[in-house]
C-alpha positions in Angstrom: 237.1 229.7 -55.6 239.7 228.3 -52.5 240.7 230.2 -50.3 243.6 231.5 -52.1 242.1 232.6 -55.2 239.3 234.5 -52.9 242.6 236.8 -51.4 243.7 237.3 -55.0 240.8 238.7 -55.9 240.3 240.9 -53.0 243.9 242.5 -53.7 242.7 242.9 -57.4 239.5 244.4 -56.2 241.2 247.1 -54.3 243.9 248.3 -56.4 241.1 248.7 -59.3 239.3 250.5 -56.5 242.2 252.7 -55.7 242.8 254.0 -59.3 239.4 254.6 -60.0 239.5 257.1 -56.4 242.4 258.0 -57.9 244.9 256.3 -54.6 247.7 255.4 -54.3 248.4 251.6 -54.2 250.3 252.6 -50.8 247.3 254.3 -49.1 244.7 251.1 -49.6 247.4 248.6 -49.2 246.9 244.9 -47.3 249.5 243.5 -46.1 250.0 239.8 -45.5 249.3 240.0 -41.9 245.8 240.8 -43.0 245.1 238.5 -45.4 246.0 235.5 -42.2 243.9 237.3 -40.3 241.4 237.1 -42.7 241.7 233.6 -43.8 241.5 232.0 -40.4 237.9 234.3 -39.7 236.7 232.3 -42.9 234.0 229.1 -41.9 235.5 226.2 -43.0 232.9 224.7 -45.3 232.4 220.6 -46.6 234.6 221.4 -49.8 237.8 222.6 -47.5 237.5 220.2 -44.1 239.4 217.0 -44.1 239.2 214.2 -41.6 242.4 213.5 -39.5 244.4 210.8 -40.6 245.5 207.8 -38.6 248.5 207.7 -36.6 250.4 204.8 -38.0 253.1 204.3 -35.5 256.8 204.4 -36.3 258.3 202.7 -39.2 260.8 202.2 -41.6 262.2 200.0 -44.3 263.1 195.7 -44.0 266.1 196.2 -46.5 268.9 198.0 -48.0 270.1 197.1 -51.6 273.5 198.3 -53.3 275.8 197.4 -56.0 279.4 196.2 -55.4 281.4 195.9 -58.1 279.7 192.3 -59.8 278.3 191.4 -55.9 274.5 192.7 -55.3 274.6 193.3 -51.5 271.6 193.4 -49.5 271.0 194.4 -45.6 267.9 193.4 -43.6 266.3 194.5 -41.1 265.5 191.2 -39.0 264.8 193.2 -35.7 265.1 195.8 -33.5 264.6 196.8 -30.1 264.5 199.3 -27.2 267.4 197.9 -24.8 267.3 199.6 -20.9 270.2 201.0 -19.2 272.7 200.5 -22.1 276.1 201.3 -19.3 275.3 198.0 -18.1 276.0 196.7 -21.4 279.0 199.4 -22.6 281.7 201.3 -21.1 281.9 198.8 -17.3 285.2 199.9 -17.1 283.8 204.0 -17.9 282.4 205.8 -14.8 278.8 206.9 -15.0 280.3 211.1 -15.3 282.3 210.1 -18.4 279.4 207.5 -19.9 277.0 210.0 -19.4 279.1 213.2 -21.7 279.7 210.5 -23.8 276.6 210.3 -24.7 275.6 213.8 -24.3 277.9 215.1 -26.7 276.4 212.6 -29.2 272.8 213.4 -29.0 271.8 210.0 -27.4 270.3 209.4 -23.7 272.2 207.5 -21.3 268.6 205.3 -20.2 267.9 203.5 -23.2 269.7 202.6 -26.6 267.8 200.7 -29.6 269.6 198.1 -31.0 269.4 196.7 -34.3 270.2 193.2 -36.1 271.0 193.7 -39.4 272.1 190.1 -41.2 273.2 191.0 -44.8 273.0 188.8 -47.8 275.1 188.6 -50.7 274.6 187.5 -54.6 277.5 186.9 -55.9 276.1 186.1 -59.4 276.3 182.1 -58.9 275.3 182.0 -54.8 273.4 183.6 -52.5 275.3 184.4 -49.2 273.8 184.5 -46.2 275.4 186.5 -43.5 274.0 185.4 -39.7 270.2 184.8 -39.1 269.1 187.0 -36.5 266.5 185.9 -33.6 264.2 184.0 -35.3 262.8 182.6 -38.6 260.3 184.9 -38.7 262.5 188.1 -38.4 264.9 187.0 -41.4 262.5 185.1 -43.6 260.1 188.2 -43.3 263.3 190.8 -44.0 264.2 188.5 -46.8 260.8 188.1 -48.3 260.5 192.2 -48.1 263.8 192.3 -50.3 261.9 189.7 -52.9 263.9 186.9 -51.4 262.6 183.1 -50.0 264.5 181.0 -47.7 264.8 178.0 -50.6 267.0 180.5 -52.8 269.9 180.7 -50.1 273.3 178.4 -51.3 275.3 179.4 -48.0 274.8 180.7 -44.5 277.8 181.7 -42.5 277.6 182.4 -38.9 279.8 185.1 -38.1 279.9 183.4 -33.9 277.8 181.7 -32.1 275.7 184.2 -30.0 271.5 184.0 -30.3 271.0 187.1 -32.5 273.0 185.6 -34.8 272.2 181.8 -34.5 268.1 182.0 -33.9 267.0 181.8 -37.5 268.8 178.6 -38.3 265.7 176.8 -37.4 262.2 176.8 -35.5 261.4 175.2 -32.6 261.1 171.9 -34.0 264.2 171.8 -35.4 263.3 172.5 -38.9 265.8 174.4 -41.1 264.8 177.4 -42.1 267.5 177.4 -45.3 266.7 174.1 -46.7 269.3 174.0 -49.4 272.1 176.1 -48.0 275.4 174.9 -46.9 276.8 176.4 -43.4 279.8 177.9 -43.5 281.9 179.2 -39.8 285.2 179.8 -38.0 286.6 176.5 -37.1 288.0 178.5 -33.3 284.7 179.7 -32.8 283.0 176.1 -33.4 285.4 174.7 -31.1 285.0 177.6 -28.8 280.8 176.3 -28.4 281.2 172.6 -28.6 280.7 170.8 -25.4 279.9 174.2 -24.0 276.4 173.1 -23.4 274.9 176.1 -24.4 271.2 175.5 -24.9 271.1 177.7 -28.4 273.9 176.2 -30.2 273.0 173.0 -28.9 269.3 173.7 -30.3 270.2 175.2 -33.5 273.5 174.6 -35.1 274.5 170.8 -33.5 272.2 169.6 -35.5 273.5 171.4 -39.1 276.8 170.2 -38.0 277.3 168.0 -41.0 276.7 170.5 -43.4 278.9 172.4 -41.9 282.3 173.5 -43.4 284.6 175.4 -40.8 287.4 178.7 -41.3 290.4 180.0 -40.5 291.4 183.9 -40.7 292.4 184.0 -44.3 289.7 181.3 -45.7 287.6 181.5 -48.2 283.6 181.6 -48.0 283.2 182.0 -52.1 285.3 183.7 -54.9 285.8 187.4 -53.0 284.4 186.4 -49.5 287.0 185.7 -47.3 287.6 185.5 -43.2 289.1 188.2 -41.1 289.9 187.2 -37.6 287.8 189.4 -35.1 288.9 187.0 -31.9 287.6 188.5 -28.4 283.7 189.0 -28.6 283.3 185.6 -28.9 286.2 182.5 -29.2 286.7 182.6 -32.8 284.4 186.0 -34.1 284.8 186.2 -37.9 284.3 189.4 -39.8 284.5 189.0 -43.9 285.7 191.3 -46.5 283.5 191.6 -49.7 286.2 192.3 -52.9 284.9 192.8 -56.4 286.1 194.5 -59.5 288.2 196.7 -57.2 285.5 197.4 -54.3 285.2 196.1 -51.0 283.4 196.1 -47.9 283.4 194.3 -44.6 280.3 192.3 -43.2 281.6 193.5 -39.4 279.3 191.2 -37.5 280.2 192.3 -33.3 283.5 193.2 -33.5 282.5 197.1 -32.7 278.5 197.0 -31.5 277.6 200.4 -31.0 278.2 203.8 -33.5 279.6 205.6 -30.5 280.2 203.8 -27.1 282.1 201.5 -29.3 283.9 203.4 -32.0 284.7 206.5 -30.1 286.2 204.4 -27.4 287.3 201.1 -28.4 288.7 200.3 -25.0 285.4 200.4 -23.1 284.5 197.0 -22.6 281.2 195.5 -23.0 279.5 193.3 -21.4 278.6 190.9 -24.4 282.5 190.6 -24.8 283.6 186.9 -23.7 287.6 187.9 -24.2 287.2 191.6 -23.0 291.0 193.0 -23.4 291.2 190.5 -27.2 287.8 192.2 -28.3 289.3 195.6 -27.7 292.7 194.8 -29.5 290.4 193.7 -32.4 288.2 196.2 -32.4 291.2 198.7 -32.5 292.7 196.8 -35.2 289.8 196.5 -37.9 288.6 199.9 -37.0 292.4 201.2 -38.0 292.2 199.2 -41.3 288.4 200.7 -41.7 289.7 204.2 -41.8 293.0 204.1 -42.9 291.5 202.3 -46.1 288.4 204.3 -46.4 286.1 200.7 -46.7 282.7 201.0 -46.0 281.0 198.1 -43.2 278.0 197.1 -42.4 277.8 196.7 -38.4 275.2 194.4 -37.2 274.1 196.6 -34.5 275.1 199.9 -36.3 271.9 202.3 -36.6 270.0 201.4 -39.4 270.1 200.9 -42.9 274.1 199.8 -40.4 276.2 201.1 -43.6 278.7 203.7 -43.1 282.5 204.3 -42.8 285.1 204.7 -40.0 287.2 208.0 -39.1 289.6 208.7 -36.7 289.1 211.2 -34.3 291.3 211.9 -31.1 292.1 209.2 -29.3 289.3 206.9 -31.2 287.2 206.5 -34.0 283.7 208.4 -35.2 280.9 206.6 -37.2 280.1 208.3 -40.6 276.9 207.0 -41.9 276.7 206.4 -45.9 275.1 208.4 -47.8 274.6 208.1 -51.7 278.7 206.5 -52.1 276.8 203.1 -52.5 274.6 204.3 -55.4 277.2 205.4 -57.4 
């Protein structure tokens, strides 16, 4: 007999006795506090005692898949890390007081921020197209495996820009390509901006694949329904990509906005990693305005996982509205 049944029986016996003694139920009531006190006094038996479960640590999913018209879109969590002193990255032209106030209003700390690295793979029905590759091969191949893909299935790798957290998974330290059957696409302005720069990551990861690369300008097509959108400033030729299928759209936003509060609410705030800060701010305002007015969802490479949401106009800036079930319908 478990404790619940035990106390149900007590109440039943008490009511029976009250009837036998011609007493009212009110005179022999057992209230909830008395029941709980009695339960606490009972000894735990072997059958009712359980060993404590092990602490398993923080965890999350590695992929998020949904349909977009005739496309299948899968966001991949290739990595995440805690970064200290976010005001040393975001809001370089904002005072400590303004940065603290904006953070407090959003219920986020000022001493650290969590960064996410979110490549996206799109199955168009004829090709598997991967946007960016994370920090290293292990991160992207692990996320792909969780999502049910293997690197040799990738037909096209699109590099939005040449920062290390986007090109790091292209090849291992020995130079072996991670995606042996893929062709590669990137922006022409972006490639030229890094060519001959002497950047170690570019030389190690991108240069060996240059002969397999094709180069786009804004408006260029990766494949049917995938169009390059200029978002210059973060890097010389940083690109976003618009997906369109059967009347539905979504922007692969890459790094034109890197934080869901400090970039969206304050698009003029300078970001340490923006190479041309005024141009990056103009790109932010242009694309955020377009996303808000057209109500187009986007995947932001560094947005909070699963990195899918909408932009809403608010005050002099914008706010991030995480996707709920819209893409499931």
